[in-house]
Every structure is written in C-alpha cells, then in structure tokens.
N, C-alpha and C positions, 0 to 999 in steps of 0.2 A: 229538057224541060217537061217532057212527058212523064218521066220518072218522078220528078218533083210534084207534079200535078196529082199523081197517084198517092205519093207519101203525104200530101197535104190532106187529101180526103180521108186517109187512115187517121191521121192526127185529129181531125175534126170529130171522127166518130168516136175516139177516145174521149175527147172533151165533153161530148154530148152525154156520157155516162154520169158526169158530175154536174154539168151546167147546160141549160137548154136555151138560155136567153141570147139575144143578138146585141152585141155592143155597138154603140154608135161611134165612140172614140177609142183609139188605142193610145197607150202611153208607154214610152220606153224610158226606164229609170236609168240615169247615168251614175257614175261613181259618187258615193256619199249621199244619194238622193232617195234611198230606199224608204225613208221615213215618209214619203208621199204616199205609200201604201196605207198608212194610218189614216188617211183622209177618206178612205172608202167606207160607204155604208153597205151593210148586207154583203160582206166580202166572203168569197168562196176561193180558197187557195188550192191550186192544183200543182203538185210538184212535177217538174219536167220529166222526171224519171217515169211518171205514170202515163206519158203520152208517147205513143209510138212515133218514132223517127225524129223525136225532138232532140235537137243537139244540146249538149251539156256545156256550161261555161266553167272556166277555172279562174277567172279574174277575181282579185280581192273585192269584197263588198257586193258581189253579184251572185245572188242565191239560186238562180235557175228555176224560178217559179212563174206560173201565171196566176194572176188575180183577177177575179171578176166581182163587180159590185157597182155600186152607184156613187157618182160624183156630181154634186149639184143637181141630183135627181135624174141624171142621165146614165144609162147603162155604159159601162166602160170596161176595158181590158187593160191590165197592166202587165208589163214584161219586167220582172225583177230578176235581171240576170242577162244582160246583152252579151253578144259574141264579138270578139275582136280578131283581126288579121293576125296579131301577134300571138295569139293562142294556137295558131296553126291551122285555123279554119280557112276554107275557100270562101269566096264572096257569095256564092249561092247559099252555103250554110249560114253565113253571118245574117243574111236577110230572111232566113226561114221563119223566125217568130213574126216578123212583120208581114210576110206573106200569109201566114197562118191567121193572123188577126184580120187581114183583108178578106180571107176565106170565111171567116166567122161574121162578116158583115160591116166592119168599121168604114166610116166615110171620112174620117179625120184622124190624123196622127200627130201626137205631141212627142217630140224627141228632145231629151235633156242630155247634158253632158258636163263634166268638169273639164275646164280648159285653161291652159296658160295664156296669159296676155302678153302681146307685144305692143299694144297701144299704150303709150305712156301716160294717157289720161285715165286708164283704168286702175282699180285697186282690188286686192283680194276680197271676195265676197260680193263683188258686183254681179249684176245679172246682164247678159247680152242676149237681146232678142235678135235672132239671126235674119238678115235680109238676103244672103248669098253665101256660097261656099266655093272653095278650091280644092279639087280632088287631086292630092298627091300620093295617093295609095297604090297608084299604078295598077289599077284594075277596076272592074265593074261587075256588079251582080247580073247585068244584061248581056255580058259577052257570051257568044255561042248561039245556038239555034234559038229563035224567038217563039214563044207561044202566044199566038194572037189573042187567046182567052184571057191572058193576063195584061195585055197592053200592046201598043204598037211597036214596030221594029225600031223606029227612030223617035223616041219621046221627046217632046219639047221641054227644055230645062231653063227657058228664059225667065221663069218666076218659080224657082224650087220651093220658096216659102211663101205662105199666103199672107198677103198685105193686111187684110182685114183682122186676121187672127193675131198678127204681129202688133197692129195698132191697139188691139184690146189688151194684149199682154203688157204693153208699154204702160197704159193708163192704170191697169190693175197693180203693176209693180210699184208704181209711184204711190199709189194708195196704201201699199204695204210698207212704205217707208224705205224701199230698196233703192240703191243707186242703180240705174238702168240705162243701157245704151243700145243702139242699133248697130250691128256690125257684121263682119264677114269671117266665117270659120274656115280654117285650113286643116286638112287632116293628113297626117303621116301614119305610117304603119306601125311604129313603135317596135318593142316595148320601151326603148330607152327614151328618157326625156331629152329635150333638144340641147344641142351644143350652142355655145354663143354664136357661131356662124350660121347655124340653122335658124336661130332667132332673128338674126339680121335678114336672112333670106326670106322669112315669113312675112316680115313687116315690109320689105321692098316689093313683095309680090302683091301687096295691098290687102292682107288679112289683118284682122284685129286680135283674134284668138287662135289658138292651135290645140289640137287634141289627136286622138287615135281612133275615132269611131264616127257614127252618126251618118256620114255621107252615104255609105252604101244603103242604109235603111231609107234615106230620103229618096235615093234614085229608085229603089224598088216601089215605093209609095207612089211617086210621081208617074211612074211607068203604068200604074193602075188608076191614075187620075185621082189620087187621094189628096185631099188638102192637108198641108203640113205646117205646124208651128214648131220652131226650133229655138231652144233656149240653152245658153251656156252659162255656167256659174264659174267665175274667175277663181282658180285656186291658188294661182301665183302670178307674179308680174315680172317680166323680164325688161325692166325699165333700162338697165345699163348692162349691156352683154359683157362688159370688161370686169364687172364686179357682181357676178351672179351669186346668189345664195343657192345651196343645194336644194333639190327637191326629192321627196319620197312619196311613195303611194300612201303611207299613213298620214302624212301632212295634207295631202290633196283630200282624202275622205274627211279629215277633221275640219278643214276649212270650209268645204261645201256643206258638210252636215249642220253647220251652225245656221245657214240660211235656208235649209231644206224645208223646214215647216212653212216659211213665208212664200217659197217658190210653189209649194203644194196649194197654198191658198190662192195664188196667182192663177194656176191652172184651173182650179175649181171656178174662179170668177170668170175666166174666159169661157169655159164651157156653159156657164150659167147665164152669161151675157149681162153680168151685173157691172157694167161699166157704161159711160155715156154712149147714146146711140148716134151722137153727131160727130162721128169719126171721120177723118179725110178719106174720101173714096168709098165710103160705106153706103151702098145703095140698096143692099138686099138683107133680108132676114138672116140671122146667124145660122138658122137651122135649114136654110135653103139647100137643097141637094140631099138631104138626108131621107126624104120620103121614099126614095127608090129602094132603101134597104129592105123596107117591110115586105115587098114582093119576093126579093131575094130569101129572106129569112123564112116565109111562110111556104113558098112554093118550090124552093130549089135547095136541096141539101147537099149538092155538089159544090165544089170550090168555086169554079168559074163557069158561067154560062158558055155552051159551045156556040 
C-alpha cells in the first residue's frame, strides 16, 4: 500500500501540470455511457498515457482518459475508461483511478455500468439505481496490508450506496421519462456473458442485474468514506434462460448509448439538487460533508493526510 501511496502522489503531480482545481465529485463511465462527458462545461481532457503510473484500459468503448470540468456548476472528474478484472488487472490496479480521484479531493462518487437483467420486470434501456451489491469476483482491493491513511482495516459495508443520492436519482430519472427501479447488482469476473445456469444462480442469490465491474470501485470509495451513487443501465434481459438471445459487446454499447444522454442529465440533476427536497430520510443539505475538501485542497498536496 505504501507503494500505491507513492504512485498516487506522482500521478497527482502530473495532473497538476494540466489542471489545478479540486473536484467535488468523481464519475466512472460504464460501457456505452461515454457521451456523459458531453455534459461537462469547461472540460479539460487528460490522456491516461500522460499521467505517471496510470493504468491503461483495453475494453471496447473505454478510452482511458480523465476529464475535468463542471457539471451543474460543481467541479467534477470523469473517468472515461474503467479497468476490469478480465483485462488481467489485479484489484489494486482496477481501483487506481478511484483512489486517484479521492487523492484529488472528491467526496462523492458516481459509478455507472451496463448490466444484464435477471429481474423479469425489467426491460432493455431501464435504469436501476443500486441499493446493494453481491461480490462474486472472488477478490477485494483491500486484501493485503492496510494503509490507515486511506481507511480502516475493516470498513463497514452495511450501506454501500448512499440512500439520499439514490432517492434523488429515482426522482430525476422519472422526470426524464426513464423506466427506473431500485435493485441489487451482482458482479462476476467475465469476460464471457452469463450462461443460462449462471443467470438462474444470479436470480436465486437475490440480484436484479449482473455485470463485470463497479464493486471494486465502490469498496475502495467506501473504504475512504466517500458517498456513492450507483446506476446500472439494462443492456439485455434474461427473462427465459431456456430461450436466451445471444449477447455481444456491440449490442450492449448500442442499447446503453440510446439512454446515455438522459442518464447524463440525471447525474447532473442529482449533483445540482434539482429535485424535491422532501425526500424520504433526507434531513441534511446535499452538500453536507463537502466543506472539508477545501482544507485538503489548499493546505495538503499529498494524497492522504498522515
């Protein structure tokens, strides 16, 4: 972990040559959702190749870039090019972009993905706001020696996804005319799409959607006490495992791309707070907890305070 700490500091120094701001929120773009980057104002694009120690992605539709700009007036950082276990990366590498955004100052993380649905009430193009997840990737980015500067040895995961942010996303999605649900995401390692028996397993375990990403990033964020909003876009539905249509990466990207602009507006609305304030369990300001990043940004250029 000490080596990662050193690498993160070096990456931050590279980024500071291009951009000096402190992002409040980080966004990880899933397959087919790259058009969310078009929502940014005052965008600055940094190629991952220009950042020391930044890992490179090989997945289709993932371009390996960091984008800085403003969304709903708030400074944000977008990861356009997530990393996957099936590319051969270890879990520490997979979460490096999220750790880097935390080092830069984010206090909120939005993770998005394309996922197959096993809930028979879902349709292609639906949005699923995540309440919980099931990790069947057989690993964790926290395995090994813990660095207490990043978070505790045994982080609590009783609420991996922030309920207030999820409520806001539900309201904003309905206002966009999207079919939206609350659900549970299960992650497998990939890269193969699921067999009929695996789809049945996922449903019996209590998940609604299944994919190949997201959970390591959420674990890393919650380790550092970052609030998380998770959203899946349904790319295909396994309603009848005995009569499955084939799935391809091109089909997934095409389906998700059709709703990506609306999903981008949902994320912008959540960040702006442009939804009713009388949400269940909403007792604090949306920006509560963000003030402490200012001290970090102005007084501490290292990744994590000792």
